[in-house]
N, C-alpha and C positions, 0 to 999 in steps of 0.2 A: 466532364467538364475541363477546360482549360484555363489555366491563370496565366497573365502576361507580368513575369517575375524576373526581374534582373536582365532587362533585354531581349527576352525572348517568351515564345509560348511554351509551357511546360504541363503536363498531368495533372489535375489536382491533386492527386497521390503523392507526386514528387514535390510538389511547390513546399519550398521552406524557409523560415528565416531562421538566423543565429537568434539564442537566447541572450546574446549578448547584442543585439541590435538595440542602438538608443532610442528606436521608435517603439518597441516593446518593454525596454526597461523604465525608461523614462516619460514616455508619450513626445519625444522629441521629432517631431516631423509633421506633416499637414496632409491633410486629405479633401477630395471633392468628391461629391454625389452626384450623379447626371442619370437622366433618364432617356432611355431610348423607346420611339414609338416607331413602329411599322420600319424598323432598320436605321433610324435616322436619329442619331443624338441631337435632342432637345438644346438648343442655346449653347452648343459645344463650346464656340468662340468665347463666350462670355464664361463660362466654367474655368475654361482653360487658362482664361486672362486672371481671373481670381486665385487660382491654383498657383501662378506664379506670383501674384502679390503676396499673397497667404509667404509663401517662400521668402519673399525678400524681406519681410517684417521680420522674421526669427534668422533671418541670416543664413538661410539652406540655399545651396546651390542645387538645382535639379539636374545639371548635367545632361540635360536634354533640349532640344528647342522645342516650341510648340507644335511646329509639322509632325516632329516624331511621335510626340504625345497621342495626337489626333489620330496618327495614322496606327499606332498601338491599341487605341479604343477602338477604331474598328476592327481592325485584324483581330480580335478578341472576340466581339459579338459574332463577326464572320465564322469565324474557327467554331464558335459554340453555336451557329445555326440559330441565333437569338434575332427576334425582330423587336421584340418588346421587353425590356430589362432595364434593370436599375444597374448602373457601373460606380464602381468606389475606385478611383484613382487615389492609391496613397503613397507619399514619398517620405522616405525615411532619412533620417542623418547617417543611418547604419551602424557597423561597428567601428568603433575607431579604439584602437589600443591606447591605453596610458601610457604617457611617456616618463 
């Protein structure tokens, strides 16, 4: 299986996040779970809209636009040859060094 992480598709065995990632340490992030049926993600526009709304509520900059999120979702299900699947998009504040 391939995981879309840090702007690229990565084999599952190589997909890693830092233990210092604020999403991992503090739950400082957001997620949206979607469902694909026959290769089409159900209500993807609404899911992406909610993802961005959630990000704005906690002051999280996604650093990607809605089109690139949509493309990443479809690229991932295509690369994994999935037609029916659950998809979880997770956005973390990532690692931020203390100053």
